C-alpha positions as CSV (number, residue, x, y, z in Angstrom):
1,M,-67.4,-23.6,-56.8
2,G,-64.3,-25.3,-58.7
3,R,-62.9,-23.1,-61.8
4,R,-59.7,-23.7,-63.6
5,E,-57.7,-20.6,-65.3
6,G,-57.6,-22.8,-68.7
7,G,-58.0,-26.4,-70.1
8,P,-57.4,-27.9,-73.2
9,R,-59.2,-26.2,-76.1
10,A,-58.9,-24.5,-79.4
11,L,-58.3,-20.6,-79.8
12,G,-59.6,-18.8,-83.3
13,P,-59.2,-18.8,-86.3
14,Y,-56.3,-16.2,-87.0
15,F,-55.1,-14.6,-90.2
16,D,-51.1,-14.5,-90.2
17,G,-50.7,-11.5,-92.6
18,A,-47.0,-12.3,-93.1
19,Y,-48.0,-16.0,-94.4
20,H,-51.5,-15.5,-96.0
21,T,-52.8,-18.1,-94.0
22,W,-54.8,-19.0,-91.5
23,Y,-54.1,-20.7,-87.5
24,V,-56.1,-22.3,-84.6
25,I,-54.2,-22.3,-81.3
26,K,-54.4,-26.0,-79.3
27,V,-54.1,-25.5,-75.8
28,D,-53.2,-28.2,-73.7
29,G,-54.1,-29.0,-69.6
30,Q,-50.6,-27.5,-69.1
31,G,-50.7,-23.9,-70.6
32,R,-48.7,-24.3,-73.7
33,R,-49.5,-23.4,-77.2
34,S,-49.3,-24.8,-80.8
35,K,-50.4,-23.7,-83.5
36,R,-52.1,-25.4,-87.2
37,R,-52.5,-23.5,-89.9
38,F,-54.9,-24.3,-92.6
39,R,-55.4,-22.3,-96.2
40,S,-58.6,-21.2,-95.7
41,E,-60.9,-19.6,-92.8
42,P,-63.6,-21.9,-93.0
43,E,-60.9,-25.1,-92.7
44,A,-59.3,-23.6,-89.8
45,L,-63.0,-22.7,-88.0
46,D,-64.2,-26.3,-89.0
47,Y,-61.6,-27.8,-87.1
48,K,-61.2,-25.7,-84.0
49,V,-65.5,-26.6,-83.5
50,E,-64.5,-30.3,-84.3
51,Y,-61.4,-30.1,-82.0
52,N,-63.1,-28.3,-78.7
53,A,-66.4,-30.7,-79.1
54,V,-64.2,-33.7,-78.5
55,V,-62.6,-32.0,-76.0
56,Q,-66.1,-30.9,-74.3
57,R,-67.2,-34.6,-74.2
58,L,-63.9,-35.8,-73.2
59,I,-63.7,-34.0,-70.4
60,G,-66.3,-31.6,-69.2
61,V,-66.4,-27.9,-68.5
62,D,-66.9,-26.2,-65.0
63,K,-70.7,-26.3,-63.6
64,I,-71.6,-23.0,-63.8
65,T,-74.6,-21.0,-64.5
66,L,-74.9,-18.5,-67.4
67,G,-76.1,-15.8,-65.3
68,E,-73.1,-16.9,-62.9
69,A,-70.7,-16.3,-66.0
70,L,-72.3,-13.0,-67.1
71,D,-71.6,-11.9,-63.6
72,L,-68.3,-12.6,-63.7
73,Y,-67.5,-11.4,-67.3
74,M,-68.5,-7.8,-66.3
75,G,-67.0,-7.6,-63.1
76,L,-64.0,-8.1,-65.4
77,R,-65.2,-5.8,-68.0
78,S,-66.2,-2.8,-66.0
79,T,-62.8,-2.2,-65.1
80,E,-61.8,-1.9,-68.3
81,V,-64.2,0.1,-69.8
82,R,-66.3,3.3,-69.2
83,P,-69.3,2.6,-67.3
84,R,-71.6,3.5,-70.3
85,T,-69.6,1.0,-72.6
86,A,-69.7,-1.5,-69.6
87,A,-73.7,-1.3,-69.5
88,K,-74.2,-1.5,-73.5
89,M,-72.8,-4.5,-73.1
90,R,-74.6,-5.8,-70.6
91,G,-77.5,-4.1,-72.3
92,Q,-76.6,-6.5,-75.5
93,I,-76.1,-10.1,-73.6
94,G,-78.4,-9.7,-71.2
95,P,-81.6,-10.7,-72.9
96,L,-80.1,-14.0,-73.8
97,V,-79.7,-14.4,-70.3
98,D,-83.6,-13.6,-69.6
99,S,-84.7,-16.3,-72.4
100,V,-82.5,-19.2,-71.5
101,G,-82.6,-18.6,-68.2
102,S,-80.0,-17.4,-65.3
103,M,-79.8,-20.9,-63.9
104,T,-79.1,-22.4,-67.4
105,L,-75.8,-24.3,-67.1
106,L,-73.7,-22.2,-69.8
107,S,-72.5,-25.6,-71.3
108,E,-76.0,-26.2,-72.3
109,V,-76.2,-22.6,-74.4
110,M,-76.3,-24.0,-77.7
111,T,-76.5,-22.6,-81.3
112,E,-79.9,-21.8,-81.3
113,H,-80.3,-20.2,-78.3
114,I,-77.9,-17.5,-79.8
115,E,-79.8,-17.3,-83.5
116,E,-83.5,-17.0,-81.6
117,R,-82.0,-14.0,-79.6
118,L,-80.5,-12.4,-82.8
119,D,-84.1,-12.8,-84.9
120,G,-85.4,-10.9,-82.6
121,L,-83.5,-8.0,-83.6
122,G,-83.9,-5.4,-85.8
123,S,-80.9,-3.8,-88.1
124,Q,-78.4,-5.8,-89.5
125,A,-76.2,-3.2,-87.7
126,T,-77.9,-4.0,-84.2
127,V,-77.3,-8.0,-85.3
128,A,-73.2,-7.6,-86.1
129,S,-72.9,-5.5,-82.7
130,V,-74.6,-8.4,-80.4
131,L,-72.7,-10.9,-81.9
132,Q,-69.5,-9.4,-81.7
133,Q,-70.4,-8.6,-77.8
134,L,-71.3,-12.5,-77.5
135,R,-68.3,-13.8,-79.1
136,R,-66.0,-12.0,-76.8
137,F,-68.5,-13.5,-74.2
138,F,-67.8,-16.8,-75.0
139,A,-64.4,-16.2,-75.9
140,W,-63.7,-15.1,-71.9
141,A,-65.7,-18.2,-70.9
142,I,-63.4,-20.9,-72.8
143,E,-60.4,-18.8,-72.0
144,R,-61.1,-19.4,-68.2
145,G,-62.1,-23.0,-68.9
146,H,-65.9,-22.3,-67.9
147,L,-66.7,-23.8,-71.6
148,S,-65.1,-25.4,-74.6
149,Y,-67.2,-24.7,-77.7
150,D,-68.2,-21.6,-79.0
151,P,-71.9,-21.6,-79.6
152,T,-71.5,-18.6,-82.0
153,D,-69.5,-20.6,-84.5
154,G,-71.0,-21.1,-87.2
155,I,-73.2,-18.2,-87.4
156,A,-72.5,-15.1,-89.9
157,Y,-72.6,-11.6,-89.5
158,P,-75.0,-10.2,-91.3
159,R,-72.8,-7.6,-93.8
160,N,-71.8,-7.5,-97.3
161,L,-68.6,-7.2,-96.7
162,P,-66.3,-10.4,-95.9
163,R,-66.3,-10.9,-92.0
164,G,-63.1,-8.9,-90.4
165,T,-62.8,-6.5,-93.5
166,K,-63.7,-3.1,-94.2
167,A,-64.0,-0.9,-96.9
168,T,-61.0,1.6,-97.7
169,L,-61.0,4.5,-99.9
170,R,-58.4,4.4,-102.8
171,T,-55.8,6.6,-103.6
172,R,-57.7,8.8,-105.7
173,E,-60.8,8.6,-103.7
174,I,-58.8,10.1,-101.1
175,R,-57.5,13.0,-102.8
176,L,-61.0,13.7,-104.2
177,L,-62.6,13.7,-100.3
178,R,-59.4,15.7,-99.2
179,A,-60.1,18.2,-101.9
180,W,-63.6,18.6,-101.1
181,C,-62.8,19.1,-97.2
182,M,-60.5,21.7,-98.0
183,D,-62.9,23.7,-100.1
184,T,-66.1,23.3,-98.0
185,D,-65.3,25.3,-94.6
186,T,-67.8,24.2,-92.2
187,P,-67.3,22.2,-89.2
188,D,-68.6,18.7,-90.8
189,A,-66.1,19.0,-93.4
190,T,-63.4,19.5,-91.1
191,V,-64.8,16.5,-88.8
192,I,-64.4,14.0,-91.7
193,W,-61.1,15.8,-93.4
194,T,-59.7,15.0,-89.7
195,L,-61.0,11.4,-89.4
196,L,-59.4,10.7,-92.9
197,V,-56.0,11.7,-91.8
198,T,-55.6,10.9,-88.3
199,G,-58.0,7.5,-87.8
200,L,-59.6,9.3,-84.7
201,R,-62.6,7.2,-84.1
202,C,-65.8,9.5,-84.9
203,G,-67.4,9.6,-81.2
204,E,-63.5,10.2,-79.8
205,L,-63.6,13.2,-82.4
206,L,-66.9,15.0,-81.6
207,E,-66.2,14.3,-77.7
208,R,-63.1,16.4,-77.8
209,R,-62.6,20.2,-76.0
210,V,-60.6,23.1,-76.8
211,V,-58.4,21.7,-73.7
212,D,-58.0,18.6,-75.5
213,A,-56.0,20.7,-79.1
214,D,-52.7,21.2,-78.7
215,L,-51.8,23.1,-82.3
216,E,-48.8,24.6,-81.1
217,G,-47.0,21.5,-80.6
218,V,-44.9,20.1,-83.3
219,P,-46.6,18.5,-84.9
220,A,-50.0,19.6,-83.9
221,C,-52.1,17.0,-82.1
222,I,-55.5,15.7,-80.2
223,E,-55.2,14.1,-77.3
224,V,-57.5,11.3,-76.3
225,R,-58.6,10.6,-72.8
226,N,-61.9,9.3,-71.3
227,S,-62.6,7.2,-74.7
228,K,-63.4,3.4,-75.6
229,T,-61.0,1.5,-73.8
230,K,-57.2,2.5,-71.9
231,A,-55.6,1.6,-74.3
232,S,-57.6,4.0,-76.2
233,D,-55.9,7.3,-74.4
234,R,-53.5,8.8,-76.6
235,H,-52.1,11.5,-78.8
236,V,-53.0,12.0,-82.1
237,P,-50.4,14.0,-84.6
238,I,-51.9,16.4,-86.7
239,T,-49.6,16.7,-89.4
240,D,-51.9,18.1,-92.7
241,T,-51.3,21.8,-92.1
242,P,-54.3,23.3,-93.5
243,L,-56.2,21.2,-91.3
244,V,-54.4,22.7,-88.4
245,S,-55.1,26.5,-89.5
246,R,-58.4,25.2,-89.8
247,Y,-58.5,24.2,-86.3
248,R,-56.9,27.6,-84.8
249,A,-60.1,29.1,-86.6
250,L,-62.5,26.7,-84.7
251,C,-61.0,27.5,-81.7
252,E,-61.3,31.4,-81.8
253,G,-63.8,32.7,-79.2
254,K,-64.4,29.2,-77.7
255,G,-63.5,28.3,-73.7
256,L,-61.2,25.8,-73.4
257,Q,-63.9,23.2,-71.8
258,D,-66.2,24.2,-74.9
259,Y,-66.5,21.3,-77.7
260,L,-64.2,22.1,-80.5
261,F,-67.7,20.7,-82.8
262,G,-70.1,22.3,-80.1
263,A,-74.1,22.0,-81.7
264,R,-77.3,24.3,-81.2
265,Q,-78.7,24.9,-78.0
266,G,-81.1,22.0,-77.5
267,S,-78.5,19.8,-78.1
268,I,-78.3,16.0,-76.0
269,T,-74.9,15.6,-75.8
270,G,-73.9,19.4,-76.8
271,H,-71.5,18.2,-79.6
272,I,-72.5,17.5,-83.7
273,S,-74.2,13.9,-83.4
274,R,-72.3,10.8,-84.9
275,T,-75.6,10.5,-87.0
276,Y,-75.3,13.9,-89.1
277,I,-71.5,13.0,-90.0
278,R,-72.3,9.9,-91.4
279,T,-75.3,11.2,-93.0
280,V,-73.0,13.7,-94.4
281,L,-70.4,11.6,-95.4
282,R,-72.6,9.5,-97.3
283,R,-74.2,11.9,-99.5
284,T,-70.4,13.7,-99.8
285,C,-69.5,9.9,-101.1
286,E,-72.3,9.6,-103.6
287,Q,-71.7,13.6,-104.8
288,L,-68.1,12.7,-105.5
289,G,-68.9,9.1,-107.3
290,I,-66.7,7.5,-104.3
291,G,-66.6,4.5,-102.2
292,L,-69.4,2.7,-104.1
293,D,-70.5,-0.9,-104.5
294,A,-71.4,-2.2,-107.7
295,A,-75.4,-1.7,-107.5
296,G,-74.0,2.2,-106.9
297,V,-74.7,2.0,-103.1
298,C,-72.0,3.7,-101.0
299,V,-70.2,1.3,-98.6
300,I,-68.0,4.1,-96.8
301,T,-68.8,4.8,-93.0
302,T,-66.7,7.0,-90.9
303,H,-64.8,4.1,-89.5
304,S,-63.8,3.5,-93.5
305,L,-61.5,6.1,-93.1
306,R,-60.1,4.7,-89.9
307,A,-59.5,1.7,-91.8
308,T,-58.4,3.6,-95.0
309,Y,-55.6,5.5,-92.3
310,S,-54.4,2.1,-90.8
311,S,-54.0,1.0,-94.5
312,R,-51.9,3.9,-95.6
313,L,-49.8,3.7,-92.8
314,Q,-49.2,0.2,-93.4
315,S,-48.4,0.4,-97.1
316,S,-45.7,3.1,-96.3
317,G,-43.7,0.4,-94.0
318,M,-44.5,1.9,-90.6
319,P,-44.4,-1.2,-88.2
320,L,-47.9,-2.7,-87.2
321,D,-47.0,-1.9,-83.6
322,I,-47.0,1.8,-84.3
323,V,-49.9,2.0,-86.0
324,S,-51.7,-0.2,-83.2
325,R,-50.7,2.2,-80.9
326,L,-51.8,5.3,-83.4
327,L,-55.3,4.0,-83.3
328,G,-55.3,3.4,-79.7
329,H,-55.4,-0.5,-79.9
330,A,-55.3,-2.4,-76.7
331,S,-53.8,-5.5,-79.2
332,I,-51.9,-6.3,-82.3
333,G,-53.9,-8.5,-82.8
334,V,-56.7,-5.8,-83.9
335,T,-54.5,-4.1,-86.2
336,Q,-53.9,-6.6,-88.1
337,G,-57.3,-8.6,-88.4
338,H,-59.4,-5.8,-88.9
339,Y,-57.4,-3.2,-90.2
340,T,-54.5,-4.8,-92.8
341,D,-55.7,-4.1,-96.5
342,E,-54.2,-6.4,-97.9
343,D,-54.4,-5.5,-102.0
344,A,-53.2,-2.0,-100.5
345,L,-50.1,-3.3,-99.6
346,Y,-49.3,-6.0,-102.3
347,D,-49.9,-2.5,-104.5
348,A,-47.4,-0.6,-102.2
349,R,-44.9,-3.9,-102.2
350,I,-45.4,-3.7,-106.6
351,Q,-44.6,-0.3,-106.8
352,K,-41.8,-0.4,-104.5
353,Q,-40.3,-3.1,-106.3
354,R,-40.8,-1.2,-109.7
355,D,-39.2,1.8,-107.7
356,M,-35.7,-0.2,-106.7
357,I,-35.9,-1.8,-110.4
358,G,-36.2,1.8,-112.0
359,Q,-32.8,2.7,-109.7
360,L,-30.9,0.5,-111.0
361,G,-31.8,0.9,-114.4
362,L,-33.3,-2.4,-115.0
363,S,-36.8,-1.4,-116.7
364,E,-38.0,-3.5,-119.3
365,Q,-37.2,-0.6,-122.0
366,S,-33.3,-1.1,-121.1
367,D,-32.9,-4.6,-123.1
368,D,-29.7,-2.7,-125.1
369,D,-27.3,-5.4,-123.2
370,D,-29.5,-8.4,-123.9
């Protein structure tokens, strides 16, 4: 079976935070790339869809079946993620193969097939998760030259939030939540406090054992190993001194292989569950009146605390590559596209300008020189 490593195609759209524009990357037959910028994401997406449709009609694509493509994709991804994650990915993409047919050509998969797959799912969160995996699968197929048109284009994420954005906490809300964590000396409060000031994924933190906590270092840190991807293995600093003291008390009397946040006997995982932490966080936010939308519904999740951490680091002027490394992302593009709060960055730039004006003595009140 013939296979190209790539062919003429359009990739994206991607957001450029420096210019506040969206762009599409066009790749020619020799692999040379060029950018085309647009004012909005819909314009960029329409261009990408039209460009790839024309390319597909003109040059065609490899004659690879859906089942063969999935086997190749999972063979590659299985070397990059843990077995449990790989099994979950196959479980999300596999039903599409079953419904359409493994011998169906990949190029014959239509948007209608994707919509039928998503209609049979339950919650919006499940639909969004499956759609995300399908987008990654078809993006890989396009990169390899097996496909030139993404059948998931035009299918919107079923979220109240815009695509690619996550709810974050403002400065006042961060202070309120941190104060609650300090006043509440419980394991779940310690988890929420840690997520807020370290940007760890909830699952990463709950799976940590006593041996992973280096509390004598400067600064103290938590070592993350065997997490979501290989890029997620890292040392995450804890710079909040009261939180370090809380961890020292938490580790007393425990063995090195005990979970930091162990659960009661009978627990399947042996540690506190993510569902329990999400419930505690939601109830706490509702009690404090933070992270609520116009209807009074809490939109803050444990991942929102991670997005808040990223937003605060970027607002302070930390380089994006360092932020990406602290978050354990494999690519800076993930950090820029999904963990950048443009409103917070704008507020930080305005405040920095005001501070500079104040240092120069050019405040609005000093008009005596006119």
